[in-house]
LUMNUDREN-572738 format. One record per residue (C-alpha): residue number from 1; residue in three letters; x, y, z. Coordinates in pm, whole numbers, always signed. Layout:
# LUMNUDREN-572738
<atom NUM; ala; <X; Y; Z>>,
...
# end
This chain:
# LUMNUDREN-572738
<atom 1; met; <+7958; +11133; +9219>>,
<atom 2; thr; <+8225; +11005; +8966>>,
<atom 3; ser; <+8510; +11213; +8890>>,
<atom 4; pro; <+8641; +11142; +8520>>,
<atom 5; glu; <+8963; +11093; +8657>>,
<atom 6; arg; <+8914; +10829; +8922>>,
<atom 7; pro; <+8707; +10533; +8928>>,
<atom 8; ala; <+8373; +10469; +9067>>,
<atom 9; ala; <+8517; +10235; +9309>>,
<atom 10; his; <+8739; +10509; +9479>>,
<atom 11; asp; <+8436; +10720; +9497>>,
<atom 12; trp; <+8286; +10408; +9709>>,
<atom 13; val; <+8578; +10387; +9915>>,
<atom 14; ile; <+8599; +10733; +9984>>,
<atom 15; asn; <+8244; +10759; +10110>>,
<atom 16; thr; <+8249; +10424; +10318>>,
<atom 17; cys; <+8564; +10557; +10448>>,
<atom 18; glu; <+8388; +10866; +10552>>,
<atom 19; ala; <+8061; +10721; +10675>>,
<atom 20; lys; <+8336; +10523; +10941>>,
<atom 21; gly; <+8468; +10863; +11028>>,
<atom 22; leu; <+8793; +10845; +10800>>,
<atom 23; ile; <+8920; +11197; +10713>>,
<atom 24; gln; <+9053; +11182; +10371>>,
<atom 25; gly; <+9437; +11327; +10336>>,
<atom 26; ser; <+9679; +11314; +10086>>,
<atom 27; his; <+10012; +11093; +10039>>,
<atom 28; his; <+10264; +11163; +9765>>,
<atom 29; gly; <+9986; +11312; +9570>>,
<atom 30; arg; <+9732; +11059; +9616>>,
<atom 31; ile; <+9426; +11084; +9817>>,
<atom 32; asp; <+9449; +10879; +10160>>,
<atom 33; leu; <+9182; +10839; +10476>>,
<atom 34; arg; <+9332; +10876; +10823>>,
<atom 35; leu; <+9246; +10807; +11139>>,
<atom 36; asn; <+9356; +11029; +11432>>,
<atom 37; gly; <+9637; +11170; +11173>>,
<atom 38; lys; <+9737; +10785; +11094>>,
<atom 39; ile; <+9694; +10643; +10742>>,
<atom 40; val; <+9447; +10358; +10686>>,
<atom 41; val; <+9368; +10317; +10321>>,
<atom 42; asn; <+9606; +10454; +10035>>,
<atom 43; leu; <+9447; +10528; +9662>>,
<atom 44; glu; <+9619; +10385; +9425>>,
<atom 45; ala; <+9586; +10377; +9059>>,
<atom 46; asp; <+9293; +10185; +8868>>,
<atom 47; asp; <+9055; +10050; +9116>>,
<atom 48; ala; <+9380; +9972; +9381>>,
<atom 49; ile; <+9361; +10084; +9741>>,
<atom 50; thr; <+9589; +9976; +9987>>,
<atom 51; ile; <+9495; +9916; +10340>>,
<atom 52; lys; <+9679; +9772; +10667>>,
<atom 53; leu; <+9599; +9441; +10771>>,
<atom 54; pro; <+9732; +9193; +11037>>,
<atom 55; leu; <+10010; +9007; +10864>>,
<atom 56; asp; <+9781; +8678; +10928>>,
<atom 57; glu; <+9485; +8825; +10761>>,
<atom 58; gln; <+9702; +8929; +10509>>,
<atom 59; gln; <+9836; +8598; +10414>>,
<atom 60; val; <+9445; +8420; +10381>>,
<atom 61; leu; <+9392; +8721; +10131>>,
<atom 62; leu; <+9693; +8666; +9953>>,
<atom 63; gln; <+9623; +8265; +9918>>,
<atom 64; ala; <+9217; +8345; +9850>>,
<atom 65; phe; <+9280; +8577; +9599>>,
<atom 66; pro; <+9621; +8607; +9435>>,
<atom 67; asn; <+9481; +8776; +9156>>,
<atom 68; asp; <+9349; +9060; +9325>>,
<atom 69; val; <+9551; +9099; +9632>>,
<atom 70; his; <+9941; +9130; +9659>>,
<atom 71; leu; <+10195; +9345; +9862>>,
<atom 72; pro; <+10363; +9643; +9796>>,
<atom 73; asn; <+10682; +9641; +9784>>,
<atom 74; gly; <+10848; +9710; +10068>>,
<atom 75; trp; <+10596; +9739; +10299>>,
<atom 76; gly; <+10389; +9468; +10271>>,
<atom 77; his; <+10592; +9272; +10576>>,
<atom 78; his; <+10442; +9561; +10796>>,
<atom 79; gly; <+10124; +9439; +10726>>,
<atom 80; trp; <+10015; +9673; +10410>>,
<atom 81; thr; <+9796; +9492; +10136>>,
<atom 82; thr; <+9725; +9631; +9808>>,
<atom 83; leu; <+9306; +9518; +9692>>,
<atom 84; his; <+9151; +9490; +9377>>,
<atom 85; val; <+8837; +9678; +9466>>,
<atom 86; asp; <+8638; +9588; +9147>>,
<atom 87; arg; <+8748; +9252; +9181>>,
<atom 88; leu; <+8609; +9134; +9531>>,
<atom 89; ser; <+8296; +9200; +9718>>,
<atom 90; arg; <+8191; +9543; +9795>>,
<atom 91; asp; <+8087; +9300; +10128>>,
<atom 92; leu; <+8489; +9160; +10195>>,
<atom 93; val; <+8631; +9509; +10085>>,
<atom 94; asn; <+8376; +9691; +10370>>,
<atom 95; glu; <+8486; +9415; +10619>>,
<atom 96; leu; <+8901; +9421; +10527>>,
<atom 97; ile; <+8860; +9796; +10568>>,
<atom 98; asp; <+8699; +9776; +10926>>,
<atom 99; met; <+8997; +9516; +11001>>,
<atom 100; ala; <+9201; +9813; +10876>>,
<atom 101; ile; <+9060; +10116; +11077>>,
<atom 102; his; <+9111; +9834; +11398>>,
<atom 103; thr; <+9474; +9772; +11290>>,
<atom 104; val; <+9568; +10159; +11313>>,
<atom 105; ala; <+9371; +10220; +11599>>,
<atom 106; asn; <+9533; +9940; +11799>>,
<atom 107; pro; <+9891; +9895; +11676>>,
<atom 108; arg; <+10041; +9605; +11865>>,
# end
């Protein structure tokens, strides 16, 4: 069920992440989803989420979706990437969440 203050995209992300075993938490007053206590997904304003990706994949996404993907100030060089969920296909976002889980679970 969609919360009046939360977009449907965020409800979908939460349900998708929890189905993958992530646990809901909070970071600076925003909902996040974690694996073994480490943040994988942060819910942002509107329909956006920030996830941690490998830097090479981050660059591919920035080139392919310049209006729908951007880097958060200061954190982009660590792989954190902001996606507008409603502007990208759910299949792609699902794949990127899987990639973020792998990235956090297997740091280099």
